[in-house]
C-alpha positions in Angstrom: 28.3 35.0 12.9 24.6 34.1 13.3 23.4 33.9 16.9 21.2 30.9 16.2 22.0 27.6 14.6 19.1 25.6 13.4 19.8 21.9 12.6 17.4 19.9 10.4 17.8 16.5 8.6 18.0 17.4 5.0 19.5 20.2 2.8 16.2 20.7 1.0 14.4 21.3 4.3 17.2 23.6 5.4 16.9 25.7 2.2 13.1 26.1 2.7 13.3 27.0 6.4 16.2 29.5 5.8 13.7 31.6 3.7 11.5 32.1 6.8 14.1 33.1 9.4 16.1 36.3 9.6 19.8 37.0 9.4 20.3 36.0 13.0 19.7 32.4 12.0 21.8 29.9 10.1 20.2 26.6 9.0 22.3 23.5 8.5 21.5 19.9 7.7 22.7 16.8 9.6 21.9 14.7 6.5 19.8 12.3 8.5 21.1 10.2 11.4 24.5 11.1 12.7 25.1 8.2 15.1 24.3 4.5 15.0 25.1 1.4 17.0 28.7 0.3 16.6 29.2 -2.7 14.4 30.2 -6.0 16.0 29.3 -7.9 19.1 30.1 -5.1 21.5 27.4 -2.7 20.2 25.0 -3.7 23.0 26.2 -4.6 26.5 23.6 -7.3 27.4 25.0 -7.6 31.0 24.6 -3.8 31.6 20.9 -3.5 30.9 21.4 -3.6 27.2 23.4 -0.4 27.2 24.0 0.6 23.6 27.4 1.7 22.2 26.8 4.5 19.7 29.5 5.9 17.3 29.4 8.7 14.9 28.9 7.2 11.4 32.1 7.4 9.3 30.3 9.4 6.6 29.0 11.9 9.2 32.3 12.8 10.9 32.9 15.8 8.7 29.2 16.9 9.2 29.6 16.7 13.0 32.9 18.5 12.9 31.3 21.4 11.0 28.2 21.5 13.2 30.4 21.5 16.4 32.3 24.5 15.1 29.1 26.4 14.3 27.5 25.3 17.6 30.4 26.8 19.5 30.0 30.1 17.7 26.2 30.3 18.2 24.3 31.5 21.3 21.6 28.9 20.9 21.2 25.7 18.9 17.7 24.7 17.7 17.2 21.0 17.1 14.5 20.9 14.4 14.4 17.3 13.2 11.1 15.6 12.4 8.3 15.2 15.0 8.1 11.4 15.1 10.2 9.0 17.1 12.9 8.8 14.5 13.2 12.6 14.4 13.3 12.8 18.2 16.1 10.3 18.3 18.0 12.3 15.7 17.8 15.4 17.9 18.9 13.4 21.0 21.9 12.0 19.0 22.8 15.5 17.8 22.7 16.8 21.4 25.0 14.0 22.5 27.4 14.1 19.6 27.7 17.9 19.8 28.0 17.9 23.6 25.2 20.5 24.1 24.4 21.7 27.6 20.6 22.0 28.4 20.7 25.8 28.5 22.4 25.9 25.0 19.8 24.1 22.9 16.1 24.0 22.2 13.9 21.3 20.6 11.4 22.5 18.1 9.0 20.6 15.7 6.5 21.6 13.0 4.1 19.5 11.1 4.5 21.6 8.0 7.3 23.8 6.6 5.4 27.1 6.3 6.5 30.5 7.7 3.7 30.5 10.3 4.5 26.9 11.5 8.3 27.6 11.7 7.9 30.9 13.6 5.3 29.3 15.9 7.8 26.5 16.7 10.6 29.0 17.5 8.2 30.7 20.0 7.2 27.4 21.6 10.3 25.3 22.1 10.3 22.2 24.3 12.5 19.5 25.9 13.7 16.4 24.0 11.0 13.8 24.7 13.0 11.0 26.5 10.1 8.5 26.1 10.0 8.9 22.3 13.8 8.5 22.2 13.6 5.4 24.3 10.9 3.9 22.0 13.1 4.4 19.0 16.1 3.0 20.9 14.2 0.0 22.0 13.1 -0.7 18.3 16.7 -0.3 17.1 18.3 -2.4 19.8 15.6 -5.2 19.6 16.0 -5.3 15.8 19.8 -5.5 16.1 19.6 -8.3 18.6 17.2 -10.3 16.4 19.3 -9.7 13.3 22.6 -10.4 15.0 21.4 -13.7 16.6 19.1 -15.0 13.9 21.3 -14.3 10.8 24.2 -16.6 11.9 21.7 -19.4 12.5 20.5 -19.1 8.9 24.2 -19.0 7.6 24.8 -22.4 9.3 21.5 -24.1 8.7 20.4 -22.7 5.3 22.9 -20.8 3.2 25.7 -18.2 3.8 25.0 -14.5 3.6 21.3 -14.7 4.6 19.7 -12.3 7.0 16.6 -12.2 9.2 14.6 -9.4 10.7 11.8 -9.0 13.2 9.4 -7.3 10.7 10.9 -8.3 7.3 10.7 -12.1 8.1 7.0 -11.8 9.0 6.3 -9.8 5.8 7.9 -12.6 3.8 5.8 -15.1 5.7 2.6 -13.3 4.5 3.8 -13.6 0.9 4.9 -17.3 1.3 1.6 -18.3 2.9 -0.4 -16.6 0.1 1.7 -18.5 -2.5 0.9 -21.8 -0.7 -2.8 -20.9 -0.7 -2.6 -20.3 -4.5 -0.8 -23.6 -5.0 -3.4 -25.6 -3.0 -6.3 -23.9 -4.7 -8.4 -26.1 -7.0 -10.0 -24.0 -9.7 -13.5 -25.1 -10.7 -15.4 -24.0 -13.8 -18.8 -22.4 -13.9 -20.9 -20.6 -16.5 -21.8 -17.0 -16.1 -24.7 -15.8 -18.2 -25.1 -12.2 -19.6 -27.7 -10.8 -22.0 -28.4 -7.6 -23.9 -32.1 -6.7 -24.3 -33.8 -4.4 -26.8 -36.5 -2.2 -25.2 -38.2 -0.1 -27.9 -34.9 1.0 -29.4 -32.9 1.2 -26.1 -30.4 -1.4 -25.0 -30.2 -2.9 -21.5 -27.4 -5.2 -20.4 -28.2 -7.6 -17.6 -26.6 -10.5 -15.7 -28.3 -13.8 -14.6 -28.6 -14.0 -10.8 -27.2 -17.5 -10.7 -24.3 -19.4 -12.4 -24.5 -22.8 -14.0 -22.1 -25.6 -12.9 -22.0 -27.6 -16.2 -21.9 -27.0 -19.9 -25.1 -29.0 -20.4 -27.2 -26.9 -18.0 -25.8 -23.7 -19.4 -26.5 -24.8 -23.0 -30.1 -25.9 -22.1 -30.8 -22.5 -20.5 -29.4 -20.5 -23.5 -31.5 -22.6 -25.9 -34.6 -22.0 -23.7 -34.0 -18.2 -24.2 -34.5 -18.5 -27.9 -38.3 -18.7 -27.7 -38.9 -17.2 -24.2 -41.1 -14.2 -23.6 -38.9 -11.9 -21.6 -40.7 -9.4 -19.4 -39.8 -6.7 -16.8 -40.6 -8.2 -13.4 -39.9 -5.1 -11.3 -38.2 -1.7 -11.4 -36.9 -0.4 -8.1 -35.4 3.1 -7.7 -33.8 4.1 -4.4 -31.9 7.2 -3.4 -28.3 6.5 -2.2 -25.4 8.4 -0.8 -21.7 8.1 -1.2 -19.4 9.7 1.3 -15.7 10.8 0.9 -12.9 8.9 2.6 -10.6 10.3 5.2 -7.5 12.3 4.2 -4.3 10.3 3.6 -2.2 8.5 6.2 1.2 7.1 5.2 -0.2 3.7 4.4 -3.3 4.9 2.5 -1.1 7.3 0.4 1.2 4.4 -0.5 -1.8 2.3 -1.5 -3.6 5.0 -3.6 -0.3 6.2 -5.3 0.3 2.5 -6.3 -3.2 2.1 -7.7 -3.7 5.5 -9.3 -0.1 6.5 -10.3 1.7 3.1 -10.5 4.2 4.2 -7.9 6.2 1.7 -5.7 6.0 2.3 -2.0 9.6 3.6 -1.8 9.0 5.9 -4.8 5.9 7.3 -3.1 7.8 8.1 0.1 10.7 9.6 -1.7 8.5 12.0 -3.7 6.4 12.8 -0.6 9.6 13.6 1.3 10.5 16.1 -1.4 7.1 17.7 -1.3 7.3 18.1 2.5 10.8 19.6 2.4 9.7 22.1 -0.3 6.8 23.2 2.0 4.0 21.8 -0.2 2.5 19.2 2.2 2.5 18.3 5.9 4.7 15.6 7.4 4.4 12.4 5.4 4.9 9.8 8.1 1.7 9.7 10.0 -1.1 7.3 11.0 -3.5 10.0 12.0 -6.5 11.1 9.9 -7.1 14.2 11.9 -7.1 17.7 10.2 -6.4 20.9 12.3 -9.0 23.6 12.5 -6.7 25.9 10.4 -6.7 23.1 7.7 -10.5 22.6 7.7 -11.1 26.4 7.6 -8.7 26.7 4.7 -10.4 23.8 2.9 -13.9 25.3 3.5 -12.8 28.7 2.0 -11.3 27.1 -1.1 -14.3 24.7 -1.6 -16.8 27.5 -1.4 -14.8 29.7 -3.7 -14.0 27.1 -6.3 -17.3 25.0 -6.3 -19.9 26.8 -4.2 -21.3 26.6 -0.6 -23.4 23.6 -1.4 -20.2 21.5 -1.9 -18.9 22.0 1.6 -19.5 19.8 4.5 -17.3 19.9 7.7 -16.0 16.5 8.8 -13.6 15.4 11.5 -12.3 11.9 11.0 -11.4 9.6 13.9 -8.6 7.0 13.9 -9.6 3.3 14.0 -6.1 2.6 15.3 -6.0 3.7 19.0 -2.2 3.9 19.0 -2.1 6.4 16.1 0.3 9.0 17.6 3.3 9.4 15.3 2.1 12.8 14.2 -1.0 14.8 14.9 -2.4 15.4 11.4 -3.1 13.6 8.2 -1.1 14.3 5.1 -2.5 17.4 3.4 -1.4 20.4 1.3 -0.1 23.3 3.3 -1.9 25.7 1.0 -5.4 24.6 -0.2 -5.6 27.4 -2.8 -2.7 25.7 -4.8 -4.7 23.1 -6.7 -1.5 22.0 -8.4 2.3 22.7 -8.3 5.1 22.8 -10.8 8.2 20.7 -10.3 8.9 17.3 -11.8 6.1 15.1 -13.0 6.2 12.7 -10.0 5.9 15.6 -7.5 3.1 17.3 -9.5 1.1 14.1 -9.8 1.5 13.0 -6.1 0.7 16.6 -4.9 -2.5 16.6 -6.9 -3.5 13.3 -5.5 -3.0 14.6 -1.9 -4.8 17.9 -2.7 -7.8 16.1 -4.2 -8.1 13.6 -1.3 -7.8 16.3 1.3 -10.2 18.7 -0.2 -12.7 15.9 -1.0 -12.7 14.9 2.7 -14.4 18.2 3.5 -16.9 18.1 0.7 -20.6 17.1 0.6 -21.8 13.6 0.0 -22.7 12.6 -3.5 -26.5 12.1 -4.0 -27.3 9.1 -6.2 -30.3 7.3 -7.6 -29.8 3.5 -7.9 -32.1 1.6 -10.2 -32.4 -2.2 -10.2 -34.4 -3.9 -13.0 -35.4 -7.6 -12.6 -36.2 -9.4 -15.9 -37.9 -12.8 -16.0 -36.0 -15.7 -17.5 -36.5 -19.4 -18.3 -36.5 -22.1 -15.6 -37.7 -19.6 -12.9 -34.5 -17.5 -13.2 -34.2 -13.8 -13.5 -31.7 -11.3 -15.1 -30.7 -8.2 -13.1 -29.6 -4.8 -14.5 -28.1 -2.2 -12.2 -27.9 1.4 -13.0 -26.7 4.5 -11.1 -27.4 8.2 -11.8 -25.6 11.0 -10.0 -28.2 13.6 -8.9 -25.6 15.8 -7.1 -21.9 15.0 -7.6 -20.6 16.5 -4.3 -17.1 15.3 -3.5 -17.1 13.2 -6.7 -16.5 16.5 -8.6 -13.0 16.2 -7.3 -12.0 12.6 -6.3 -13.0 8.9 -6.3 -11.0 6.4 -4.3 -9.6 3.4 -6.0 -10.3 -0.2 -5.0 -7.7 -2.9 -4.3 -10.2 -5.7 -5.0 -10.0 -7.3 -8.4 -13.7 -7.3 -9.1 -16.1 -4.5 -8.4 -19.9 -4.5 -8.6 -21.0 -4.0 -12.2 -23.0 -0.8 -12.5 -24.1 0.9 -15.6 -25.0 4.5 -15.9 -28.5 5.6 -16.8 -30.9 2.8 -17.6 -33.9 3.3 -20.0 -37.3 4.1 -18.4 -38.8 0.6 -18.3 -42.2 -0.4 -16.9 -43.3 -3.5 -15.0 -44.7 -6.1 -17.3 -43.0 -4.6 -20.4 -41.9 -7.2 -23.0 -38.2 -7.3 -24.1 -36.4 -9.1 -26.9 -32.9 -10.4 -26.5 -30.2 -9.0 -28.9 -27.9 -11.8 -27.6 -27.5 -14.1 -24.6 -24.1 -15.7 -23.7 -23.1 -18.3 -21.1 -19.3 -18.0 -20.7 -17.2 -20.5 -18.9 -15.4 -18.8 -16.0 -13.2 -20.3 -13.3 -13.1 -19.8 -9.5 -10.0 -17.8 -8.7 -7.4 -18.3 -6.0 -6.5 -15.5 -3.6 -4.7 -12.7 -5.4 -0.9 -12.4 -4.8 0.1 -9.3 -2.9 1.2 -6.2 -4.7 3.1 -3.6 -2.7 -0.1 -1.7 -1.9 -2.1 -4.7 -0.7 0.9 -5.9 1.4 1.0 -2.5 3.2 -2.7 -2.7 3.8 -2.3 -6.2 5.3 0.6 -5.2 7.5 -1.4 -2.3 8.8 -4.4 -4.5 9.5 -2.3 -6.9 11.5 -0.6 -4.0 13.4 2.8 -5.0 12.1 5.3 -2.1 11.6 4.6 1.6 11.6 4.3 4.3 8.9 8.1 4.7 8.7 8.8 1.0 8.3 6.6 -0.1 5.4 8.8 1.2 2.6 12.1 0.0 3.9 10.6 -3.4 4.8 9.3 -4.0 1.3 12.6 -2.8 -0.3 14.6 -5.0 2.1 12.8 -8.3 1.4 13.3 -7.8 -2.4 17.0 -6.8 -2.0 17.7 -9.8 0.2 16.3 -12.1 -2.6 13.4 -13.5 -0.5 10.8 -12.0 -2.7 10.8 -10.8 -6.3 8.3 -9.1 -8.6 6.8 -11.6 -11.0 7.6 -11.3 -14.7 5.4 -14.1 -16.1 2.8 -13.0 -18.6 0.6 -16.1 -17.8 -0.4 -19.1 -19.8 -3.1 -19.7 -22.4 -6.3 -21.3 -21.2 -9.2 -22.6 -23.3 -12.8 -21.8 -22.3 -16.2 -22.3 -23.9 -18.9 -19.9 -24.7 -22.5 -20.6 -25.7 -24.2 -17.7 -27.6 -27.7 -17.1 -28.7 -27.8 -14.4 -31.5 -30.3 -13.9 -34.3 -32.3 -17.0 -33.3 -29.5 -19.5 -33.4 -27.3 -21.0 -30.6 -23.6 -21.7 -31.2 -20.9 -23.1 -28.9 -17.4 -21.9 -29.5 -14.0 -22.5 -27.9 -12.0 -19.4 -27.1 -8.6 -18.7 -25.4 -7.4 -16.3 -22.7 -4.3 -15.6 -20.7 -4.4 -16.6 -17.1 -2.0 -16.8 -14.1 0.0 -13.7 -14.8 2.2 -12.7 -11.8 3.6 -9.6 -13.5 4.4 -6.9 -10.9 3.1 -9.2 -8.1 5.2 -10.2 -5.0 6.3 -13.8 -5.4 8.5 -15.6 -2.9 11.7 -17.1 -4.1 12.9 -20.6 -3.2 15.2 -19.1 -0.6 12.4 -17.0 0.8 10.2 -20.1 1.2 12.8 -22.3 2.9 14.0 -19.5 5.3 10.3 -18.9 6.2 9.7 -22.6 6.8 12.8 -22.9 8.9 12.0 -19.8 11.0 8.4 -20.9 11.6 9.6 -24.3 12.7 12.3 -23.1 15.1 11.3 -19.5 16.0 7.5 -19.6 15.9 7.1 -16.8 18.4 9.2 -14.3 16.4 7.2 -15.3 13.2 3.8 -15.0 14.9 1.7 -12.1 13.6 0.1 -11.5 17.0 3.4 -11.4 18.7 5.0 -9.0 16.2 2.0 -6.7 16.6 2.2 -6.9 20.4 5.9 -5.8 20.2 4.7 -2.7 18.3 2.2 -2.0 21.1 5.0 -2.2 23.7 7.0 0.3 21.7 3.9 2.6 21.8 3.7 2.1 25.6 7.4 3.0 26.0 6.7 6.2 23.9 3.9 7.1 26.3 6.1 6.5 29.4 4.1 3.5 30.5 6.9 0.9 30.2 10.6 1.0 30.9 12.4 0.1 27.6 15.1 -2.1 29.3 12.5 -4.2 31.0 10.7 -4.8 27.7 14.0 -5.9 26.0 14.9 -8.1 28.9 11.6 -9.9 28.8 12.1 -10.6 25.1 15.8 -11.4 25.0 16.1 -14.2 27.6 13.8 -16.8 26.0 14.8 -15.7 22.5 18.6 -16.2 23.2 18.0 -19.7 24.7 15.9 -20.6 21.6 18.8 -19.5 19.3 21.4 -21.6 21.2 19.1 -24.7 21.2 18.4 -24.3 17.4 22.1 -24.1 16.6 22.8 -27.3 18.5 19.7 -29.4 17.7 18.2 -28.4 14.3 18.9 -30.1 10.9 20.1 -28.2 7.9 17.2 -26.9 5.8 17.6 -27.5 2.1 14.0 -27.8 0.9 15.1 -31.1 -0.7 12.7 -32.6 -3.1 13.2 -36.0 -4.8 12.2 -35.6 -8.5 12.8 -39.2 -9.6 15.6 -41.3 -11.1 18.1 -40.4 -13.8 17.5 -43.0 -16.6 21.1 -42.9 -17.7 22.8 -43.5 -14.3 19.9 -44.9 -12.3 20.8 -42.4 -9.5 18.3 -40.2 -7.6 17.7 -36.7 -8.8 17.0 -34.0 -6.2 16.0 -30.3 -6.3 17.4 -28.4 -3.3 19.1 -25.2 -2.0 22.9 -25.4 -2.0 25.5 -22.9 -0.8 25.1 -20.9 -4.0 21.3 -21.1 -4.4 18.7 -23.4 -6.0 20.3 -26.4 -7.7 19.7 -29.9 -9.0 21.8 -32.8 -7.7 22.2 -36.3 -9.3 23.4 -38.9 -6.9 24.1 -39.0 -3.1 27.0 -37.5 -1.2 28.1 -40.9 0.1 28.1 -42.5 -3.4 31.5 -43.7 -4.7 30.9 -41.6 -7.8 30.6 -37.9 -6.8 27.2 -36.3 -7.3 26.6 -34.0 -10.3 25.3 -30.5 -9.8 23.6 -27.9 -12.0 22.1 -24.5 -11.1 18.5 -23.7 -11.8 17.7 -21.1 -14.5 16.3 -17.7 -13.4 12.7 -18.6 -14.1 12.8 -22.1 -12.5 11.9 -23.1 -8.9 12.8 -26.2 -6.8 9.1 -26.3 -5.9 7.8 -26.8 -9.4 10.7 -28.1 -11.6 10.0 -31.5 -13.3 12.4 -34.4 -13.7 12.7 -33.7 -17.5 13.4 -30.0 -16.9 16.0 -30.9 -14.3 17.8 -33.4 -16.6 17.8 -30.8 -19.4 20.1 -28.7 -17.3 22.8 -31.4 -17.5 22.9 -31.3 -21.3 25.1 -28.2 -21.0 27.9 -27.3 -21.2 28.2 -29.1 -24.5 31.3 -29.1 -26.8 30.1 -28.4 -30.3 33.5 -28.4 -32.0 37.0 -27.0 -31.9 38.6 -23.6 -32.9 42.3 -22.9 -32.9 42.9 -26.3 -31.2 40.5 -25.4 -28.2 37.1 -26.7 -27.3 34.1 -24.5 -28.2 31.2 -25.0 -25.7 27.7 -23.8 -25.5 26.1 -23.4 -22.1 23.2 -22.0 -20.1 24.0 -19.3 -17.6 21.8 -17.7 -15.0 21.3 -14.8 -17.3 21.0 -16.6 -20.6 22.8 -18.9 -23.1 26.4 -18.3 -24.2 29.3 -19.6 -26.3 32.7 -20.2 -24.5 36.2 -20.7 -25.8 38.9 -20.7 -23.2 38.2 -17.6 -21.0 36.1 -15.8 -23.6 32.3 -15.8 -23.2 29.9 -14.6 -25.9 26.2 -14.1 -25.2 23.8 -15.9 -27.6 21.3 -13.3 -28.8 18.1 -15.2 -29.3 16.5 -12.2 -31.0 19.0 -12.7 -33.9 17.7 -16.2 -34.4 20.5 -18.0 -32.5 19.6 -20.6 -29.9 21.5 -23.2 -27.9 19.8 -25.9 -29.9 20.7 -24.6 -33.4 24.2 -23.3 -32.6 26.7 -24.7 -35.1 30.5 -24.5 -34.8 30.6 -22.2 -37.8 28.1 -19.7 -36.2 30.0 -19.9 -32.9 33.3 -19.0 -34.6 31.6 -16.0 -36.2 30.4 -14.8 -32.7 33.8 -15.4 -31.2 35.5 -13.4 -33.9 33.0 -10.5 -33.6 33.6 -10.4 -29.8 37.4 -10.4 -30.3 37.1 -7.5 -32.8 35.0 -5.6 -30.3 37.5 -6.3 -27.5 40.4 -5.3 -29.8 38.9 -1.9 -30.3 38.4 -1.7 -26.5 42.0 -2.6 -25.6 44.5 0.3 -25.7 47.5 -1.6 -24.3 48.5 -4.9 -22.6 51.6 -5.7 -20.6 54.0 -8.7 -20.8 54.9 -8.2 -17.1 51.3 -8.9 -16.0 48.7 -10.4 -18.3 45.9 -9.3 -16.0 46.8 -5.6 -16.5 45.1 -3.8 -19.4 44.5 -0.2 -20.5 41.0 -0.1 -21.9 38.5 2.2 -23.6 35.3 2.5 -21.5 31.9 4.3 -21.7 33.4 7.2 -19.8 36.9 7.2 -21.3 40.1 5.3 -20.9 40.8 3.4 -17.6 43.2 0.9 -16.1 42.1 -2.7 -15.3 44.1 -5.1 -13.1 42.4 -8.4 -12.6 38.8 -7.5 -11.6 39.7 -4.0 -10.3 39.3 -0.8 -12.3 41.4 2.4 -11.7 40.9 5.9 -13.0 43.6 7.5 -15.0 45.0 11.0 -14.3 43.6 13.6 -16.8 47.0 14.7 -18.2 48.3 11.2 -19.4 48.3 9.5 -22.8 47.1 6.0 -22.1 49.0 4.4 -25.0 52.3 5.8 -23.7 52.0 4.6 -20.1 54.6 2.0 -18.9 54.0 -0.9 -16.6 55.7 0.9 -13.7 53.6 4.0 -14.2 50.4 1.9 -14.2 51.4 0.2 -10.9 52.0 3.7 -9.4 48.5 4.9 -10.7 46.9 1.8 -9.1 48.7 2.4 -5.8 47.9 6.2 -5.6 44.2 6.3 -6.5 42.3 9.4 -5.2 39.7 8.5 -2.6 36.4 8.0 -4.3 33.3 10.0 -3.3 31.0 7.9 -1.1 27.7 7.1 -2.5 24.7 8.4 -0.7 22.8 5.8 1.3 
């Protein structure tokens, strides 16, 4: 048996490390965290200094059992989880769960999975850092307390099954507040003027330095251009430099992968994790921009070899964030000579992005020449043309950072060599109606940037936070393509001026983060009753306190105590004294009944209500459609929801109805539901009883081919053909059939026995 047992988090990491260690080492994976806080109210003993009660996770009992056996047989156990707080906590939990004595284990870390880094770690073991463990414990316990106490308040005051979280709720607040800014924004039109000039056969595009407020002033200017003598007022050429940006941290990698590769934040982290575990890059959770001497030396050698000495310039980047300490190096390749790697497409593309950014950070500045040409225009105005020429490409040979901003300065390449006083003739001049734009909705990348700016969360929390707020239904990715908008354009061409009306799409929220009705109402409720928890500054100060705990400056129990006392009192007061939050909005009066029509949140989500609860006649209710919101729905749209379900005829003595569901329109007869496929030309409005019967019969035929056998003893029991073969269905539950049976020959009793003796299913990976 091997004398040394090395425990890491993941099987991929274990596989890579095993290659570097000899036969005296066996490397095993803990598959992530092995212990967590117990579920239920007794997980944290508030009266005993917030003592946590940890249990081995049910899906990790087998892993711990195997590791215990191997640990007993080994002379030494090496705890080699990641080097951040989370990794430190995993090592501590492993030590506790395996019952390891101090002389029987060593703690090792490495920033990259290379042979030299792993062997160096083995030669330089250390103790488990109690301060890092306490910082992670404090975060976990505080977040559990917030979630455990706030969520039941939301169940009682808003809607069942909701949840709140210290970081997630603040992230939702950012998105809600941005949406409110957009709704309040009043767009105003203006006219932007562009021109193209002919200069002795060369073309120059230029933009007027000012915008016009009205159609009349824009039209007057364009007409004045028709007989104006355009001349070059000035030509200015200035040298300029462009410097590379720092190598990637977790958040900048997430932003750039979103902009350049279209990756979501969680996809970026998943791919980066695989690259790290395969030994291709350094640790991917870091807020440091530092590069080690070994890294800068390797980058220099590769730059000089691949591009030449003039392309190298040594740089050491400093962190703007003083608390950057999760790891000691930026994300970089472990081997700078590998410009690209094999593997799947995602891994290859993300690796190349990391390689380019890292190598560019050690390259020379780009030397540019910027040219600005000013051209005289009517009414004492002037056109400006900007050009840029690269004299020496430097780091641009490899990499150019993307911009999150919607608009960038318009710069052309090389401009023709014009002289001051030179006459120009316009090929065309246009004044195009544009509109002031509201603030842009967040995308995942810009939300990460904002969270980082505010000091909310840390590298390891961005991806799970963004995933959580979408899973909880507080935020969703927009799907609207936008609406058509008309705009005017005045154009001078070939001596004549024409005004035309054009159309464009505007207001698309596709791929942007948009708050749902529930997200808005929960946010409003939490801001009203838990302002401190929802305060950006407070959330950032909590992160700072975690940092202080990690540095041994603050005792974690004191930090939790200071937070919990006032927070708990606030929870109790809110439960007793706050009103239920429904986001209720009076839309108007139903013309048929004369009763009030409201849009609000109900127990099952956004809904419309006609009438009051205390009325003699009970109120009517209808759920909103998927693309509707209680904030924007009109009275007419709300009343439209009550037109369905509608009986359109009878078939076999039963009513045939058409209705709108949350996921589209359908035909219903008894317990049979048939989706209306609008792509086939069927709609709720044009659905006839004849066409409905056709759809019902088609569905029955499909179901008949699906049904193998039914049972008189239990009408809810069926043997069916599925995508993956025959299976047993009883009510809403499905059961696998043994491989050696013929489904059609199974009796009722045999089916009951199969249902009662199902093999235990494999647990899905978290």
